[in-house]
N, C-alpha and C positions, 0 to 999 in steps of 0.2 A: 324631574324629581328634585326636591328640596331636602334636603339631608342638613341637620346641625345640630349643635349644641347651645344651648342656653345662658347666658351667665351664671345660671346657678346651675347648673350642669346637668338640664334636663336631654336627653336624645330626643332628637324629633326626627321623622320621615314622613315628607307631605307628598302624596303623588301630583301629577299635572291634572290627571281628572278632578281631583278634589280642589285644587287652585282654580281649574277652570267649571267651577259648578256655578252657576246662577243662582241657585238658593243661598250659599254661601256668600254671596257679594251684594245679595240683598238683604240678607240679616247684618253684614258688615255696614251698610249704608245706615241701618236704623239704629245699631248698636249705642251712638252716641247718645240718641234719645231715650233710647227703651233701654238701660243698660242690665234686662231681666232676658235680652237677647242672647249675652254673651255664653251661657253653657251650649246654646244652641251653635252658635259661631264654632266652640270649640269641638264640639262632635262633626259638624261637616267637614271644618279642617282637618282635623287628625284621626276622627273614627273610634268607636267607642272603644276599642283597645289601648290605644296613646290614650285616650280622656282620662281614663280611671287611672295609666301611668303619672300622669301628671298631677292627678289628685293627688294620690298618694307621694310624689315627691315633693310635692307641696304642702300637704299637712303638718302642721306641727303637733309638739307632745300632745296636746290635749286632744288631738284628734279633730281641731276645725281646720277649714280651709280656707284662710285668708284673700279676701275678695282682692284685695292688694295686690298681693302675690301673683296668684292667679292672672290677673290684669299686666303684671309684667311678662310674664311668660308669653301671653299670646303677643303682647308687643315686641320682643326681642326675638319671636319668629318671624313677625310680619316685616319688624325692620332690619332684620338681620342685623341685630346686636350682639349675638352670640356670636360663636366660632362654626362659622360654616365648613360644614364637611366636604358636601360636592352638589352640586348646581347643575342639573343634566336637563 
């Protein structure tokens, strides 16, 4: 399991099962050339509940969710650039 906190303060928990999912790897392989797959990557990585928490965490005052911010969060999770709590 991978637990951590992104640089912006989002707490996440990713199960080993999610990290070992072929569909996640397939979506990740295509997301650079097809950015519309990012929502699928986030859902496969975090699950529906944490995806919604991430969106609420990133949402700005006007209610919008900046794509640049959500991308930063996902990169933080994958790169471990936030504070790692536990990696077991």
